[in-house]
C-alpha positions as CSV (number, residue, x, y, z in Angstrom):
1,M,121.1,78.8,92.6
2,R,120.1,82.5,92.6
3,P,117.5,82.0,95.4
4,I,120.0,80.3,97.6
5,L,122.5,83.1,97.0
6,L,119.8,85.7,97.8
7,L,119.0,83.9,101.1
8,V,122.7,83.7,102.1
9,C,123.1,87.4,101.3
10,A,120.0,88.2,103.4
11,F,121.3,86.2,106.4
12,L,124.7,87.8,106.2
13,L,123.3,91.3,105.7
14,Q,120.9,90.9,108.6
15,S,123.7,89.7,110.9
16,L,125.8,92.7,109.9
17,I,122.9,95.1,110.5
18,S,122.1,93.6,113.9
19,G,125.7,94.2,115.0
20,L,125.5,97.8,114.0
21,L,122.1,98.7,115.6
22,P,121.8,99.5,119.3
23,G,120.7,96.8,121.7
24,W,117.1,98.0,122.0
25,A,116.5,98.0,118.2
26,S,115.7,94.9,116.2
27,P,117.0,94.6,112.7
28,P,114.7,94.3,109.7
29,D,113.7,90.7,108.8
30,L,115.7,90.3,105.6
31,P,115.4,86.5,105.4
32,F,111.6,87.0,105.5
33,L,111.8,89.5,102.7
34,A,114.0,87.2,100.7
35,T,111.5,84.4,101.2
36,L,108.7,86.7,100.1
37,A,110.7,87.6,96.9
38,I,111.3,83.9,96.2
39,A,107.6,83.0,97.0
40,A,106.4,85.6,94.5
41,R,108.2,83.7,91.7
42,V,107.1,80.1,92.5
43,S,103.8,78.3,93.0
44,P,102.2,78.4,96.4
45,Y,103.1,74.8,97.1
46,A,106.8,75.4,96.6
47,G,106.6,78.8,98.4
48,L,105.2,77.2,101.5
49,V,107.9,74.5,101.4
50,I,110.5,77.2,101.0
51,A,109.0,79.2,103.9
52,F,109.2,76.1,106.1
53,A,112.8,75.4,105.2
54,V,113.9,79.0,105.8
55,G,112.0,79.2,109.1
56,L,113.6,75.9,110.2
57,L,117.0,77.3,109.2
58,M,116.3,80.4,111.3
59,D,115.3,78.3,114.2
60,L,118.4,76.2,114.0
61,S,120.7,79.2,113.7
62,A,119.2,81.0,116.7
63,A,118.9,79.8,120.3
64,G,115.2,80.6,120.6
65,Y,112.0,78.6,120.8
66,P,112.0,75.6,118.4
67,G,109.4,76.0,115.6
68,L,108.8,79.7,116.3
69,N,110.1,81.0,112.9
70,V,108.7,78.0,111.1
71,V,105.1,78.8,112.1
72,G,105.7,82.6,111.7
73,Y,107.1,82.2,108.2
74,L,104.5,79.7,107.1
75,L,101.6,81.9,108.2
76,G,103.3,85.0,106.7
77,I,103.8,83.4,103.3
78,Y,100.3,81.9,103.3
79,V,98.8,85.4,104.0
80,F,101.1,86.7,101.3
81,Y,99.6,84.4,98.7
82,R,96.1,85.2,99.9
83,L,96.6,89.0,99.9
84,S,98.4,89.0,96.6
85,R,95.2,87.8,95.0
86,A,93.3,90.8,96.4
87,F,96.0,93.5,95.9
88,H,98.3,94.0,92.9
89,W,101.9,93.1,94.0
90,D,103.6,95.5,91.5
91,E,101.8,98.7,92.7
92,P,103.4,100.5,95.7
93,L,100.2,100.6,97.8
94,G,99.3,97.0,97.1
95,Q,102.9,96.0,97.9
96,F,102.6,97.8,101.2
97,A,99.3,96.2,102.1
98,V,100.6,92.7,101.3
99,L,103.8,93.3,103.2
100,A,102.1,94.8,106.2
101,G,99.6,91.9,106.3
102,S,102.3,89.3,106.0
103,L,104.4,90.9,108.7
104,L,101.4,91.2,111.1
105,T,100.5,87.5,110.5
106,K,104.1,86.4,111.0
107,W,104.0,88.2,114.4
108,L,100.7,86.7,115.2
109,G,102.2,83.3,114.5
110,Y,105.1,84.1,116.8
111,L,102.7,85.1,119.6
112,L,100.6,82.0,119.2
113,M,103.6,79.8,119.2
114,V,105.1,81.4,122.3
115,Y,101.8,81.2,124.1
116,W,101.6,77.5,123.2
117,L,105.2,76.7,124.3
118,R,105.1,78.7,127.5
119,G,101.7,77.7,128.6
120,E,100.9,81.1,130.1
121,P,99.7,84.4,128.8
122,F,102.5,86.3,127.0
123,G,102.7,90.0,127.8
124,F,102.2,92.0,124.7
125,L,103.8,95.1,126.2
126,S,107.1,93.3,126.6
127,I,107.6,92.6,122.9
128,T,106.1,95.9,121.6
129,P,109.5,97.6,121.2
130,V,110.9,94.6,119.2
131,F,107.7,94.4,117.1
132,V,107.7,98.1,116.4
133,S,111.4,98.5,115.5
134,E,111.5,95.3,113.4
135,G,108.2,96.1,111.6
136,I,109.1,99.7,110.8
137,L,112.6,98.9,109.7
138,T,111.4,96.0,107.6
139,L,108.7,98.1,105.9
140,L,111.3,100.8,105.2
141,V,113.9,98.5,103.8
142,A,111.4,96.3,101.8
143,P,111.0,98.4,98.6
144,F,114.8,98.5,98.1
145,F,115.4,94.9,99.1
146,L,112.6,93.6,96.9
147,R,113.7,95.7,93.9
148,L,117.2,94.2,94.3
149,A,115.8,90.7,94.7
150,R,113.6,91.2,91.6
151,S,116.6,92.2,89.5
152,S,118.7,89.3,90.8
153,L,116.0,86.6,90.5
154,G,114.7,87.5,87.1
155,N,111.2,87.3,85.8
156,P,108.4,85.7,87.9
157,R,107.4,82.1,87.0
158,Y,104.2,82.1,88.9
159,E,101.5,84.8,88.7
């Protein structure tokens, strides 16, 4: 029940923040951070299923490309599991490396999915402001949000 409550709070908080930010700025991806916090506490098999479900929920709640968030979240959580073996998740530098790698891979999944759906080259310069504002805000908010998620979810089950 706690993970579902965390995801609902992340969705609500992201919609509130997106209403407060100016039009050119993209809000931090709080549902992705909540999915990372949940994935850190479950096995990789369950974490990938949760990433698929949250990505599908994001696609259904937005009027964007179908499957965009599913692929991005799945790739981001997969890289999270791979990088969390190489870096220690509880140390700040390791957490930054894992978060940055997961976010970059999530955006790579977005770019691949948009390229596949549109069938034409996608201009990287047109999404750079969104990528930079969301990436920077997500990395700035991540330590506080993950600390809050860690205290609300309890001890990790999978390590």
